[in-house]
N, C-alpha and C positions, 0 to 999 in steps of 0.2 A: 835559475834553480827553482824547482817547484816549491810551492807553499808546504807540501807534505814531504819534502825531501828529508831523509833520515841523516842526521848530522853525524860527523865522524866520531864524536864522543860515544854515541850509542853503538856505532858499528864496531868499536874497539872493545866493547864489554859484552861478553857472552851472556851474563846474567840479565843484562838489559834486553838483549835480543830475545832471550827465552821468555821474558816476562811480558812482552808486548806482542800483540797479534795483528794480523792483516785479514781483511775480509773483502771479498768481491761477491756480488749478488746479481741476479737478473730478475725481470718481472715474472718469470715462470716459477719462481721459488727456489731455483738452484743457487748453490753458493760454493765458494772456495774459501776455506778458513784454516789458518795454521798460525804458528808463531812467526815473528819477524826473523827468528833464527832458522826458519824453514825446517822445523821439527815438530811433529804432532805431539801434543801433550794432553789432549782431551780425546775422549771417544767421539766427540762431535766434530773434531777436526777432519778435514778431508780435502782432496784436490778437486773431486767432482762429487758433490752431494746434491741429490736430485729427488723431487717428489716421485713416488711410484704409487699413484692414486688407485691403481687397480689392485694393489696389495693392501694398503692401509692408508691412514690419514697423515702419516709422518714422512719426513725426508729420509733418504737412505744414502749411506756412504757407499758409493760404488767404487770409485778409485780413491783409495786412502792416501797414497802418495806415489810420486814417481821418483825413485831413487836415481840420482844423477851423478855420474862419476866421469871425471876427465882423466884420461891416460896421456901423460906428457913426459917424455924422456924416461920412460919405464917407471914413472911414479904415478900413483893414483891419488886424485884430489876429489873429495866430495863437495857437491854444491848444496846438499841438504843432509839431514841426519835422521836416524831412527834410534830410539832408546829401547833397552831390554831390561828385564827384571834382575838380571845378574850384574847390573851396573855397567854393562857394555854400551857404548855409543858407537854406531857404525855410520859412515866409515871412520877409521881411526885418524885420518888426516883430512882436514878441510881446506878448501881454497879460501883465500883471504877475500872478504867482501870489502871492496874499495869504494863502492857507491851503492845507494839504494834509494828507491822512491816508490811511493804508492799512488801517484797521480801523474798522468791520467789513468795509468794502470800500474800493476806491480812490475818493478824492474830492478834487477840486481846486476852489478858489474863485479866480476871476480878476477883475481890474479892468481896464477899458478907459476911462480917464477917469472920468466919473461913473457909468458903467455897471458892474454886477457880475453875474457869472453863475457858477453852480456846476455842475460836471460830475461825475457819479457813474458809475462803470463797474462792471458786475456780470456775472460769468461764471456762467451757470446751472449747477446741480449735476446736473441730470438730462438734459442734452442739450448738443449742440454749438451753443451759442448765447451770444452776448454782447449785453448791452443797455446802451446809453448813456442817461442821463437828464440833460437840460440844463434847469436851472431859472434863469430870469431873476430875480435877487434884487431888483434895482432898476435902473431906467433912465428918464431923463426923456423919451427919444425912442424910437420903435420901432427895433429892430435886425434885421439879417438874419444868420442862421446858415447858413453855406455849408459843406456836407460833401462831400468828394471822396474816395471810397474808392480805395485802391491794393491790387491783388491780386497774389499771387505764384503760387498753385497749384503748389507745388513741395515736394519733400522738404526737410526742415530742414537737411540736410547739403549741399545743392546750391544753385546760384544760377542765375537766369534770364539769358540773354544773347540778343542780337538774333536775329531770325528766327522767334521763336515765333509760332504762329498766334493771331490775335486772337480772344478769347472772344466768345461771342454775348451780347447784352444784350437782355432782354425786359422788358415791364411786369409788375409784380406788384401786389397790393393795397397801395396807399399806398407804392409803392416800385418796385424793380426786382429782377430775378434775373439773375445772371451765370453763364453756362453755359460752362465750360471744355471740356466734352465728356468722353467716356469716357476713363479710368475715374473721373474726379473727380465727387464729389457737386456739386449745384448750390448756389451761395451766394445766399441771399435777403437783401436789404437793404430793410427795411420800417420804417415809422414810425407813430406814433400820430396824426399828421395828414398829409394829402397834401402831398408836396413839389412844388416847381416843379423838374422835372428837365430839365437841359440835356444832351442826348445828344452826347457828343464823345469817342468811344472813341479811346484812344491809348496808346502805350508811352512811359513816361518813362525815359530812359536814364541810366546812370551814377550810380544811387543808391549811396551810399558807406557802408560799414560799417567804421569805423576799428579796432574791436576785432579784426576778422578780419585786417586788415593787420598788426597788432601780433603776431598769432599765426602769421604766415607763410602766410596763406591768401589766395585770391582775395577781393577786398573790394568788388567792384562788381556791380550787377545792374540789370536792367530790370524795371519794374513796370507792370502794366496798370491803367488807370483808365477807367471807362465814361463819366465825365462828372461833373456836380455836382448835388447836391440842395440846394435853398435853402428856408428857412423864415422867414417874417416872424413875429417874436416881440415881445411887450410885457411890461411889468413884471408879474411874478407868473406868467407862462406857464411850463408845463413840457412839454417835448418828450421822447418816448421813441423811440429808434432801435434796431432789432434787426438784428444780423448773425447769421444762422442757416443751418444746412444743411436746415432744414425750413420750409416756408411756413406762416404762421399768420395768423389773423384780426387785423387791425391794432388793433381795440379791446381785444384781450386782452394786448397788449404791456405796457401799464401795470400791469394786475392781476398779470401774471406777475412783473414786476419787483418790485412791492411785496410779493408773497407770498414771493418768494425773500429779499428784504431782511429781512423779518420773522423769518426763521429764523436770520439771522446774529447772532452774539454778539460784542460788542466784547471784545478781549483787554485785560484790566486789569492784567496783571502779566507779569513775565519768564517764570514757569512756564506760565501760560496761553498765552503766545505760542509757547512750545516745543510745547505740546500741539497747537495749531492747525497749526503748521508740520509736525509729525509726520504728521498726517492727509493732508497734501498728497501724500505718496508712496504712498498706498494706491490701487491701480488695480483696478477690477473690470470685467470684460467681460460681454458679453451671455450668455455661457455659464456665468456665475457663478464663473468662475475669478478668484482674487484674487492679485495680484502686488504686489511692492514695487518702485517705480521707484527706481533707485539715486540719481538726481540730475536736476535741471533745469538747463539746458534740453536737454542732448544725450544723457544716459544713458537706457538702457532698463532691463529687469529683469535684474539680475545675482545669481546664486545666492549667492555669498559675501556680498555686500552685504545681501542679503535676510535671511540667517540672523543676521548680526551685528546688523542693525538691529531685528529683530523684538522682542527683549525690551524695548528702549526704546520702540518704537512701541506696544507693547501697553499701556504705561502711559497712552497717550492713547486707545487703543481696545482694550478688554479681550479681545474675541473674535477678534482678528486672527491670533493664532498658529495655532490649529488650521485656520483658513480658508486661510491661505497654505501651511501644511505639507501640507494635503490637496491643494492644487494642485500643489505641487512634487514630492510623493512619486511621482506617476505618471511623472515624467521620469527616474527613477533608471535608470542604465545601467551594468551591471557594477560596481555599488557606488559609482558617481560621480553626484553631483548636478550639474546643469549650472552652468557658470560664467556663461554667457550664455544666456538663454532668449528666443527670439523666435518668437511664434506656435507652429508645430509644428516649428521647427528649433532645435536646442540645440547648444552647444559645451561640451565636457567637459574642457577643458584647465586643470583646477584640482585640486590635491592636498588642499586644506583645506576646500572647500565642504561636502563630506559630513560632515566633522568638526564644522563649525560648526552643522550640523543638530542634533547631539546637544546642543550648548550651548543652542540655542533651546529644545529640549524640557526641558532642565534647569531653565531659568528658569520655564517654564510649570509644571513639576512643583513647583518651590519655592513658587510662588504659589497653586497649587490643591491640592497634596498628592495629586495623582492618579497616583502612581507605578504602582500596579497597573493602573489603567485605561489609562495611556499605553503600558505594555508590551503589553497585549492588543491595542491598536490599532496601535501602530507597531513592535512587537517584531520582526516579520518584516522590516521595512525596516532596522532596526538590525542584525539578523543578516546581511542581505545585504551591507550596507556593510562590516561588520567582517570577514566571511569573504572578501570580494573583496580587501580591503586586506591581509589576512593571506596569502592565496594568490597575490596578484599580479593587477593589473588594468592598464588603459591607462597609458601614459607611464612604465612601469617602477615604478609605485607598488606597493610590497610590504613586508611585514614580514620582517626577517632573523631569524636564530636567537636573537638577544639580546632580541627583542621590539620593537626600535626600527624606525621606519618610514623607508624609503628612497624618494625620489621624484626624478624628473627625467630628461630626455634632452637631448642636445645641441640647442641652439637653442630650447629650450622654457623658459618661465618659469611654473611651476605654483603658486607661492605668491602672496600678495597683492602682493608686490613684483614686478610682472609686466611692467615696461616693457622693450621690445625695440627696439634701434636697429641698423639694417643687419644684421638677422637674428641678432643676439646679445643675450642678456639683459644689461641694464645691471648688475643685481646677480646675480652668478653664484651661485645657491643650490641647484644640483643636489647631491643627497646627503642627509645627515641634517640637516634644517632644524629649528632649535630650537622654533619655535612649532608646527610640524607635529607634532613628537613630544610636545609638551606637550598638544596637542589630542587626539592619539591615545590617550595615557594617560588623559586625562579622559573620552574617549568610552567606552573599555572599562570604566573604573571606574563611570561612571554607568549603563551598561547592566547591569552586575552588580547595582547597587543596585536598579534597576527590576525586574530578573528575580527578585531575592530577595523583594521585596514580592509579586510575582506567583506565587511558588512554582515558578519554572522552574529546578529544580535541575540539569538537564542542561546548560543554558547556563552556569550559574555554575561548575559543575565543569570545563567546557571552557575557560573563560577566566581563572579565578582565579589559576592559577599564572603566566600571562603578566603579569597585572596586578601581581602581587607582585614579579616580577623586573624590571620596567621601571625603577623608580626607581634601582636600583643601576647598571644599564647607562646610564641617562640621565646620571647624575652623572659616571660614568667618561668618557663621550663628550664632554660639554659643559662641565663645570666645570674651572677651573684656579685653584689656590690662589694662584699668583703674580700672575695678572691680577685675581683677586677678582671675577669675573663669568662669565657663560655665553658660550660660543662661539655665533656666529650660525648657522654651518653647518659641518658636519664631513664630511670625506672620509677614506678609509682612510689617506691619506698627508699630509693637510693639515687644519688647523683655522683657520677664519676668525674672528678675535676683533675684527672691526670692531664698534664700539659702536653698536648699533642697538636699536630698541624691541622687537624680536621676543622678546627674553628675558623681557620683563615678563609674558608669558602663562604662563610656568612658575610665576609667583607668583599671578597674578590668578584663574586658573581654579579651580573648587571643589576639584578633586583636583590637588595639586601634587606633582611628582616630586622636589623638592629639600627639604632640611631648613631649619630656621628661620634658621640662620646665613647660609646661601646666599641665602635670600629677602631678608633685610635688605640684604645686599651688592648684590644686583641692583637693588632699589628705590633704594638710595642712588646707585648708578652712573647709572641712568636719570635720576634727579632732577638730578644734578650736571651732566650733559652733554647731555641731550636735552629737558628740560622747558622750555617757553616759555609765555607767557601765552595762546597760541592753540592749543596742542597739543604733541605730542612731535615733535621732529626725527626724521627717518629715518636720520640718520647724525651722528656727533659732529662739531662744527666743527673739532676738532683733527685730523680725518682728512684725508689728502691728496686724497681723492676728494670732499670736501664741496663742494656747490654751494649758495651762499647765496641764490640767487634762481631761481624757476621761471618763466622768461619766454622770449620769442623764438620761433623756429620749432618745429615739432613735434619734431624731433630734439633741439634744445636743451632743450626742456621735458622730454622723456623722460629725458634724461641727468640732470636734476635731480630728477625726480619722486619717487624714493626714495633720493636721495643728499644728504639734508639738508632737503628740503622738510618743512614742518610739517603734520601731519594732526590735526585736532581730535578725530576719533573715538578716537584712541589715549589721550585723557584718561580715557575710561571704564575700560579695564583698568588704567591707572596708578593711578587713585584706588582702585579695588578692591584692587589689590596693596598700596597704601600703608596702607589701613585694615586689611588682614590682618596687616601687619607692626606697625603702630604703634597700632592700636586707637583708643580714645577720645583718646589723646594726639595723634593725627593729624587729628582732626576739624576743628579751626580752619583748618589748612593746606588741606585739601581743599575746605572751604567757600569759602575765598578763591579757589581755582581756579574753582569754579563761578560765584561772584559776578563775577569778572573777565571771564568770557566773555559777560556780559550786554551789554557794549558792542558785541560782534561782531554782534548782530542788527540794528545800524544802520550797519555799516561797508560792507556790500556790497549784498546784496539785503535790503531792509527786512523784518524779521520772521522771518528764518530764518538758518541757518548754512551757509556754503559748504564747498567740498571741501577746499581746501588754502590754506596761507599760506607766504610766503617764510621760509626758515630764519633769516635775519638781520633785525634790526629795520629798519624798523618793522613787520615781518611783514605785508607787503601781501597782501591776499586775492587768490587766483588760482583758476583752474579753474572748475568748475561753481558757479553762484551759490547753489544749494541742494542739500545732500547729505544723504541719508537717515541714514547712520550717524553723521554729525556731530551732527544734531539728536537722534537716538535715544540716543546715549551721554551727552549732557548731561542728558536726562531720567533716565537710569539713575543718574547722579551725584547728581541731586537726590533720587532715591529712596534711595540709599545714605546720604546725609547725614541725611535725615528718619528713617531707621531707627535710626541711632545716637543722634539726639536723642530 
């Protein structure tokens, strides 16, 4: 039995199946995503979702779903479902799911009376292609498998509504091709044996996505169907059906499926599951640029998320750090790495992304000992960032006379707590932000370390006095003995002592600007008020601005996003800080943190870790169902625990 086998208790409960999701991805940025119940409940769900870079920067839902019906003894049994706004779920009768697994790929076994059929779904890794395999395990009588494709041909963030032009349907080898027209690629639906195709093109109206309604968005759309493809099958028969943006020879569908499946490895443990999940976020385009997708299904490539994620993801794929860094370094602009990078367009509204770049290099240097080599290769980039931050760059990011870093302008949110509602940042962090200055000190100190290995005395002499002065000024600005922890943000006439997780970075980073007594106090404060079984809260529950749940409309969610919502990725720096303070005495505690997160890989999207959780119990999962830094930081925690052992 696979580690990610779906147990019978879940299979017997429709609500459980509807609340959990499955995800398959490939390095090209394509994905397959739906519920475990095999019913789309989000506009982002789809059987074949692919980048169409000649259209825009986003993914596009090409094939929304493949409606699958078994006709057996004059009865019709659906293998999946569609919801409609009038409360109807089609088909009305479903086959019974007797087994399901998501490793090494997605597989269901269904029963319709005495008949059993197994469906395996496989997303190719080298192309925009999905292949279904239907294997009739046993049947006393012949059956008919009826497939009805439903197409969207739209951006993942939008929905289709009435009046769209009808796509063109043409014959293809053992199937059909659906032509939406310029600028979309053609969708080819082909099978290993010729179907009986009934041409009946139509728009099905008012398909309903309840998850969108719960998030305050438009929740209905119209989907195009070209007709139905039918296959007569007997016991032991196997049928392969391909949905692809490239036409292929029908006889090769089976061999391609089997070749792809042979390369898949079952995940046999929690750790191997995290390794597999981490690789899902690595996206390589045809120009050999490698990026980290921040999360599925709606995030793109985010610079901050990329650099925070890379050390953990590199534990699953060792060569990934230099490949991604080489892609990102060309986007440097006045010392700023992009916050959001989309094709050739980038946004630079982030004060910390460039500083996380140093942290990524730091981990790579720690694992390779390539300090001298890294300075020769990336020293110019490091100098450009530091010089621009010192002299001043966009968004009033600049070093002051004390060596501390100021950032921010009215209406801008430049830290990772970047939610904005009605033009105003929800967390007002303009000024001296605690983690920005911890990162700044760490970046300077690490650069001096690399430059020393490389013999770059000029750089060392230029920055050593600044590095030596920062800890004194940092402690004077952020520490308060009466409170016993660090301020979150400091202005000339005000210090914000809201209890937030940002202070933990002053302990977790390799170069810390505070002394041992302060480090322990910070760790203990974060543990007491922010630690949950799913991550760190972004604000203490005792704060008047605390939001226990992150749900509702966009504005309601943004108000809660960094005001109490739990983020799993913050467990990484917390564990790192805890071990720095408590050493071996803290090992059992942090191992428990890691072990307790194992249940999370079955709570939302099977086999991965999501973006956020509610601040209050039961810590319901919210946000993106798979998030790069959530997975990456769990891998780092595992690595930290293993090192201590």
